N, C-alpha and C positions, 0 to 999 in steps of 0.2 A: 504494500500500500504506500502511497505517497505520504509525505509528512502532513499534508493538509487534510487527509482523509481520516477524520476521527469522529467521535461522538459528541452530541450535545447532551449535557448533563445538568440536571437541577437537583441539588441536595439541600433540603430544608430551605433556609433563606439565602444561602450562598449560591451564586450563579456563575458558572464557568462555561463559556460557549466556544466550541470548536465544531468542526464538521466531519462526519463520516457517513457514507461516502458522498459523492456529488449530489445524490438524490435526497440528501438531508435525512438520512436514517437517524433515529434518535432513540435513546432510552431515558426515561425519567425515573429517578430513584429517590425514594424518601426513607430516611432513617429517623424515627421519632425520638429515640434516645439510645444510650449505649447498650441498654438491655434488650431493646426491641429494634432489630435490624431489618425488619420486613420492608421490601421494596415493591412498588407498583410502577409499571412502566409500559412503554410501547416501543417495539423495534420495527422500523419500517424497512422492508426488503424489496427486492425486485419483484417478488411474488405476493406482496401485500404485508399487512401488519400482523405482528405477534404481540398480543396483550399479555404482559407478565404480572404475576407469576403464571406460567403456562404449563399445562400438561399435554404431552405429545402422545397420542395413540400410536402403537407400534404396528407398522405395516411391513413386516419382515421381508416378504417376498414380493413387494410391490402391491400389496393389498392388505388392508386391515381385515383380518379373518372374520368371515360371516357378515361383512358390511359392504354395501356399495359406497364408492367414494363420495357421491353426493349425499348419502345418508350420514356419513361421518361429518360432513360439513354442517348438517342440520343439528348436530349435537353441540355445536359451538366451538369445535376445534379449529384453531388458527394454523396449526402445523402438525405434520405427522413425521414419523421416523421410518426410514428404510434401512435395509441391512446390506452393506457392501459385500460381505462374504457370500451370502446366498444369491444376490443378484449377479455377482461375477461368475458364479457357477451356472446358474440358469436365470434368465435367458442369455446372459453375457452382456457386459457393458457396451461393447462395440455395436451389438445388435440394437440395444436400447438407444444409443446415440444415433444410429442410422435411421431409426424410426421416430426421431424427433425429441428424444430425452424422456426421462421417467415421468415428468409431469404430464406430457401428452400421452405417453404409453398407458398410464393408469388413470387418465382423466382426473387429475388432481391439479387445480390451478393455484392453490395456496402454497405457502412456504413448505419446504421439504428438507429435513436434516437427514444425512446419512452417517451412520457410525463408520469407523475405519475398517471394520472387519477383524480388528485385533482381538476383541473379547471372544468371538466365536472360534477363531483359530486357536487361541490359547486353551480353550476348553476342550479341544480335540485330544489333548494330552498324548496318547499313544500314537496319534497320527501326525504329529508335527515335531519339527526341530527348530529351535531358536538359534539364530546366528546374529552377528553384528549387522549383516546385510539386511536381514528380515526374518521371515518365518517360512520354512519349507514344510508343506503339509500335503496330505492326501485327502482328496475329496471324500466326504462321507457318503456321496452318491454312488460313485463308481470306482473310487480308489485312485483316480488319476492324480498325478503330482502337480503342484502349483507352488509358486513363490509369491508371497505378499510382502512388499517392502514399503517404506514410507513413500517412495516415488510412485510405485504402482498403485498403492491404495489411493493416493491423491489423484492420480490420473483416472482411475476408475470412477471416482466420485465426480470428477469433472465431466466425464463422458455421460454419466447419469444425469447431469445437470442440477446437482444438489444446490439448494439455496445456502445451506450451511454444511460445510465439509469438516469432518473431524480429523485431527492429526493422528497418525499411527502411533499406537502405544502398546506397552505390555501391561495388561491388567494384573497387578500384583495380587497373588492369591492370599487368602486368609485361612489359617494363621501363617505368618512368615516371620522368621527371625529378623533382627535388625539388619544384619548383613545381607540377607536375601532381599529385603525391602530396599535397601540402599542400592544394591546392584541393579535391581529392576527399575528403580526410579532414575538412575543415571542412564540406563539404556533408553528409557522413554524420553529423557531430555535430548539425547543425541538424535534419536529418531524424530523428535519434534523439530529440530533444526532442519533436517532433510525434508520433512513434510512442508515446512514453511517455505523453503526454497523452491519446492516443486509446485506450490499453489499458484494458480493463475488468477491474479487479482482483477476483479471486475466490480463496477459499481453495483451495489445492492446484493452482493454475495459476500460471504465471510467464511473464515476458517477458525475453529476453536482448538486451542491446545488443551491437553488433559494433564492435570497434576496428579501425581502418584505419591507414594510414601507410606502406604498402609496406615497404621495407627500411631506412627512416630512423628511428633510435631516438628522436630528439626528437619526431617526428611521432606515433610510437606512444605516447609519454608524454603528449602533449597530448590525443590521442584518448582514452586511458584516463582521464585526469582529467576530461574533459568527460562521459564516460559514467558514471563513478563518482558524480558529482554527481546523476545521475538515479536512482540507487539501484535498478538493475535486479536481478532475482532471480538472474541469472547473466550471464556475459560470454563472448562468442565472439571469437576472433582470426580476422579475415578477411583476404583479400588474399594468402594463401599457397597453395602448391601450384598456382600459376598460371604455372609456367615458370621459376621462379627456381632450382630445384634444391635438393637436400637440404642442402648446405653453407650456403647463404644462409638457407634456412628455419630451420635450427637456430641460426644466429646471431641471428635475430630472436627465436626461442624461448628463447635464453639470457637474454633481456632482458624480453620483453613479459609473460610470465605473472606475473613478480614485481611488475608494476605493478598487478595486479588484487587485489581483496579476497580474503584467504586463506579466508574463510568462505563463499565462493560458487562455484558450478561454473564451470569454464573449458572452453570448447568450441573445438576446432580444426577449422574447417570444410573439408570436402572432402579430408581426408587419410586414406589407408587402406592404404598399403603397410606390411606388418608391421614392417620396419626403421624406417620413419618413425613409426609408432605407438609403438614401444618408446622411441625417442629423445625423442619428445614427452612421453610419460608421465614419463620421467626428468627432464623440464624443467617438470613441474607441470601437465600437461594432464589433464583428466578425461573428456572426451567427444569422439567422432570419428564421422564419417560418410563413406562413399565408395561408389561403384558398382563398385569393383574386384572384390569377390567374386562379385557377380551377373553383371556383364558378362563377366568371365573365364570363369565357369562356362558361360555360353551360347556362348562361343567355344571351348570344349573344353579350358580350362586349369584344373587343380586345384592348390590349395595343399596341400602336405604338409610334414611335418617334415623330409623329405629334399630339399625344394625344390619348384619348380613343375613339374608334370607336364603336358606337352602331349599329351593323349590321342589327338589326330589322328595322331600319329607312327606310322608303319607297324610299328615294333617292338612295338607293343602289340596287334596284330591277333590274335595267338594267345597272349597273356599271360593265364594262368588265375589270376592273383593279384589281390587287391583293391588299391585305391589306397593304403590304409594298413591294416595288419593289425589295429591296435588301435583303429581308429575305429568308432564305433557309429552312424554315419549310415547310412541305407538303401542308399546307393550302395556303401559298403564292406561292410556286413553281408550283402548279398544278391546282389551282382553282381561280375563280374570286369572287369579292364581291357579284356579282349578285347570284352566285351559293350558297355561304355561307348564304346570305340573305334568299334564298329559303329554304335551309335545316333547318335553325333555325326557320323560320316561320311555317314550317309544322312539326316541332319537330322531325326531323330525328336524330337518334343517331349519325350519321356521322358528323352532324353539331357541336354537343357538343364536339366530339373528335377533330375535326380540330381546332376549336376555342381554346380549352384547350391546345392543342399542341403548337399553336402559342404563347399563353400567357406564357406558361412555358419556351419556348425558349427565349421570350423577357426578362423574368426575369433573366435567366442564362446569356444572352448576357450583360445585365446591370451589373451583378456582375463581369463578365469578364472584362468589360471596367473599372469598379471601381478598380479592382486589378491592371490592367495595369497602370492606372493613379497614383495609390499609389506608385507602383514600380518606376515610372518615376519622382515622386515628383511633379506631376501636380495637380492643383485644378480641382475638378470635380463637381462643383456646377451646371453646365449647363446640366449635363447628365440627360436624362429623358427616 
């Protein structure tokens, strides 16, 4: 990016104005006091606005499972996430590029973030080998060999047409010793430099760096300093929600977000439980993604203001009430718990569609309420 391509930022009563990029993309952050770091903002991109705090539905293979893209839009989602690893294997990045990019390919006009593929490749364990150059791995589909590097991951995401590209990283597993976490973090920093160099800068598009360091604060600090030097358009906190539990995750989030530039988006990767989202927003996080609402929906679980409803439970087989009386999703407006129970029990596709639709709308309503409460300066501990 050029030196003039930065963000406009408003923090409390202090105003500092710069520009990023030429189309005046901006984020507005508000910190009410040192204990409440929640921020509400807008990121303007080439593909439209992202209202933050934002939850991104996961469209792993170029589709949010059990949903039409236009249906996802009706839930209130501003942005969805695609997966570089899966899309590079099928249908292939070059084919998607030839067909006009992922937005056109899947009929999604709003912003699109793609992960780097690193997390999926690292999770292959027995099928991959990590080197300084990148990761050599065998496809889980047919066993064919691939190399994914900072350069190739960045190129694939460019071919897909991602609004927000993620730098290639090694997701540090949990638990890790200090030395293991340090080595992993340092590799991620070296890969981040190569990812940044390979990124093709365009107005309205951005690349996020990913800080690692596991549960060790000094490693998180070093990782953040390394990445800030590269001047990414945003920053993600990786290596959490990998088994450490909420208490340890929040301890990291009590520290790590404060290391990052206040005028750039902060993304907590892979986190999606409502209580985790609320706690992370209170600690200064702006963006989230998770498969929880879609996977839970397909498995017959619905998120409601009264708690999680397992629609498979036999007590719902003659329940003539909706999942939620005041919900405007198609599942609640048009159908009863008894019908949803029946659909899920007999494994009808419509059951997965309706339950997923409800869950995605629940999450977007949650984010909307959080944004409203931040704007009004209200506490939102009780929101569920």
